[in-house]
Backbone as CSV, one residue per row, in Angstrom:
resi,resn,N_x,N_y,N_z,CA_x,CA_y,CA_z,C_x,C_y,C_z
1,MET,92.159,-55.558,15.284,92.835,-56.435,14.349,93.223,-55.724,13.318
2,SER,94.395,-56.590,12.654,95.172,-55.312,12.000,94.550,-55.635,10.439
3,GLU,94.921,-54.358,9.792,94.439,-54.789,8.553,95.234,-55.003,7.271
4,ILE,95.058,-55.713,6.160,95.765,-56.418,5.038,95.933,-54.783,4.098
5,LYS,97.005,-55.072,3.807,97.393,-53.721,2.870,98.390,-53.965,1.837
6,ILE,98.204,-53.472,0.825,98.753,-53.384,-0.382,100.241,-52.660,-0.476
7,TYR,101.371,-53.745,-0.634,102.703,-53.087,-0.801,103.447,-53.508,-2.075
8,ARG,103.951,-52.162,-2.487,104.711,-52.249,-3.741,106.327,-52.347,-3.085
9,ILE,107.159,-53.335,-3.985,108.481,-53.277,-3.323,109.255,-53.123,-4.519
10,ILE,110.213,-51.995,-4.849,110.896,-51.924,-6.266,112.473,-52.084,-5.602
11,GLY,112.978,-52.990,-6.638,114.252,-53.071,-6.086,115.203,-53.596,-7.659
12,THR,116.446,-53.941,-7.255,117.173,-54.220,-8.321,118.153,-55.458,-7.957
13,TYR,118.631,-55.897,-8.918,119.285,-57.546,-8.469,120.471,-57.627,-9.607
14,LYS,121.568,-58.412,-9.735,122.494,-58.510,-10.521,122.718,-60.022,-10.975
15,LYS,122.926,-60.256,-11.990,122.564,-61.408,-12.791,123.550,-61.617,-13.991
16,LYS,124.509,-62.526,-13.532,125.321,-62.478,-14.995,125.920,-61.473,-15.295
17,HIS,126.285,-60.128,-14.509,126.953,-58.900,-14.983,125.786,-58.248,-15.637
18,LYS,124.944,-58.490,-15.410,123.791,-57.191,-15.801,122.788,-56.929,-14.863
19,LYS,122.230,-55.868,-14.455,121.380,-55.421,-13.434,120.069,-55.300,-14.005
20,TYR,119.082,-55.759,-13.266,117.368,-55.969,-13.403,116.848,-55.300,-12.078
21,LEU,115.660,-54.489,-12.955,114.897,-54.116,-11.758,113.822,-54.861,-11.861
22,PHE,112.889,-55.064,-10.686,112.185,-55.861,-10.150,111.189,-54.774,-9.568
23,ARG,109.758,-55.219,-9.748,108.630,-54.692,-9.190,107.458,-55.692,-8.703
24,LYS,107.515,-55.814,-7.390,106.678,-56.897,-6.842,105.387,-55.905,-6.126
25,GLU,104.138,-56.372,-6.209,103.031,-56.148,-5.362,102.573,-57.217,-4.473
26,VAL,102.417,-57.248,-3.157,102.213,-58.178,-2.535,101.266,-57.556,-1.277
27,ARG,100.111,-58.918,-0.796,99.303,-58.044,0.304,99.998,-58.784,1.504
28,ALA,99.940,-57.895,2.574,100.515,-58.214,3.793,100.237,-57.628,5.021
29,LEU,100.211,-57.851,6.175,100.104,-57.143,7.450,100.935,-56.132,7.815
30,SER,102.251,-56.368,7.454,103.323,-55.109,8.010,104.250,-55.417,6.647
31,GLU,105.031,-53.994,6.982,106.206,-53.897,5.906,107.381,-54.924,5.697
32,GLU,107.461,-55.268,6.758,108.423,-56.618,7.066,107.794,-57.771,6.303
33,ASN,106.454,-58.311,6.598,106.135,-59.443,5.850,105.814,-59.068,4.443
34,ALA,105.504,-57.970,4.051,105.630,-57.603,2.539,107.069,-57.719,1.904
35,LEU,107.735,-57.516,2.602,109.567,-57.534,2.020,109.736,-58.868,2.321
36,GLU,109.547,-59.767,2.991,109.648,-61.199,3.169,109.252,-61.834,2.158
37,LYS,107.846,-61.512,1.643,107.348,-62.076,0.445,108.043,-61.969,-0.662
38,ALA,108.301,-60.760,-0.893,108.901,-60.141,-2.128,110.235,-61.043,-2.441
39,LEU,111.109,-60.941,-1.317,112.483,-61.264,-1.393,112.228,-62.798,-1.841
40,THR,111.096,-63.400,-1.067,110.806,-64.951,-1.418,110.742,-65.328,-2.861
41,LYS,109.839,-64.541,-3.459,109.604,-64.551,-4.723,110.595,-64.519,-5.829
42,VAL,111.671,-63.691,-5.478,112.774,-62.968,-6.118,113.971,-63.982,-5.885
43,THR,114.022,-64.702,-4.952,115.066,-65.620,-4.748,114.617,-67.168,-5.277
44,SER,113.436,-67.273,-5.563,113.332,-68.368,-6.229,113.527,-68.814,-7.544
45,ILE,114.204,-67.630,-8.247,114.884,-67.519,-9.497,116.233,-68.082,-9.428
46,GLY,116.800,-68.023,-8.254,118.398,-68.477,-8.422,119.015,-67.145,-7.664
47,ILE,118.493,-66.222,-7.400,119.568,-65.224,-6.798,119.228,-65.058,-5.492
48,LEU,120.644,-64.772,-5.021,120.890,-64.479,-3.294,120.243,-63.131,-2.794
49,ARG,120.186,-63.359,-1.789,119.601,-62.395,-1.225,120.434,-61.116,-1.219
50,ARG,121.619,-61.399,-0.711,122.608,-60.392,-0.957,123.062,-59.414,-2.161
51,GLN,122.378,-60.256,-3.368,122.616,-59.853,-4.343,121.352,-58.826,-4.615
52,ILE,120.453,-58.930,-3.648,118.964,-57.802,-4.050,119.341,-56.401,-3.033
53,ASN,119.019,-55.293,-3.815,119.077,-53.868,-3.726,117.463,-53.553,-3.509
54,ILE,117.048,-53.064,-2.202,115.743,-52.661,-2.342,115.795,-51.136,-2.602
55,GLN,115.108,-50.633,-3.276,114.884,-49.172,-3.319,113.718,-48.229,-2.809
56,GLU,112.518,-49.236,-2.713,111.350,-48.603,-2.223,110.416,-49.519,-1.681
57,ILE,109.814,-49.349,-0.749,108.994,-49.948,-0.073,107.642,-49.154,0.247
58,LYS,106.321,-49.129,-0.331,105.135,-48.241,-0.186,104.062,-49.055,-0.104
59,VAL,103.225,-48.397,0.740,101.623,-48.786,0.486,100.853,-47.973,-0.535
60,ILE,100.262,-49.070,-1.097,99.472,-48.518,-2.537,97.924,-48.879,-2.344
61,SER,96.851,-48.057,-3.148,96.000,-48.298,-3.017,95.317,-49.447,-4.234
62,PRO,94.423,-50.196,-3.616,93.762,-51.208,-4.640,93.814,-50.647,-6.257
63,GLU,93.267,-49.307,-6.578,93.480,-48.996,-7.716,94.751,-48.575,-8.342
64,GLU,95.727,-48.539,-7.750,97.190,-48.478,-8.156,97.795,-49.493,-8.572
65,CYS,97.094,-50.796,-8.047,97.604,-52.080,-8.046,97.711,-52.556,-9.562
66,LYS,98.773,-53.003,-10.226,98.400,-53.485,-11.356,98.141,-55.180,-11.856
67,ASP,98.458,-55.657,-10.641,98.219,-57.358,-10.568,96.844,-57.516,-10.286
68,TYR,96.093,-57.910,-11.132,94.355,-58.386,-11.117,94.282,-59.051,-9.911
69,LEU,94.806,-60.022,-9.676,94.202,-60.765,-8.522,94.455,-60.247,-7.058
70,ILE,95.619,-59.388,-6.837,95.605,-58.722,-6.015,94.551,-57.725,-5.638
71,ARG,94.234,-56.798,-6.531,93.443,-55.968,-6.641,91.911,-56.192,-6.503
72,GLU,91.691,-58.156,-7.068,90.303,-58.064,-6.918,90.290,-58.819,-5.247
73,LEU,90.993,-59.388,-4.643,90.981,-59.622,-3.457,91.013,-58.541,-2.532
74,SER,91.450,-57.449,-2.667,91.608,-56.116,-1.770,90.337,-55.788,-1.536
75,GLU,89.148,-55.849,-2.680,88.021,-55.052,-3.091,86.832,-55.731,-1.945
């Protein structure tokens, strides 16, 4: 059975000629699922997927996680 991991996705997007940095932490079974969850969260504010540039996707430990809810669910 697969183990649920915590992924940190870092990327940028452009909106109204400004560049914004985002950092999302999600729990997922695979890197593809984590990327899909993060893109879903970012595009919910009206950003198109083609405007998003992903810079980094990495697995992190629960201690590194800044999101309290995700950290508590992982312990």
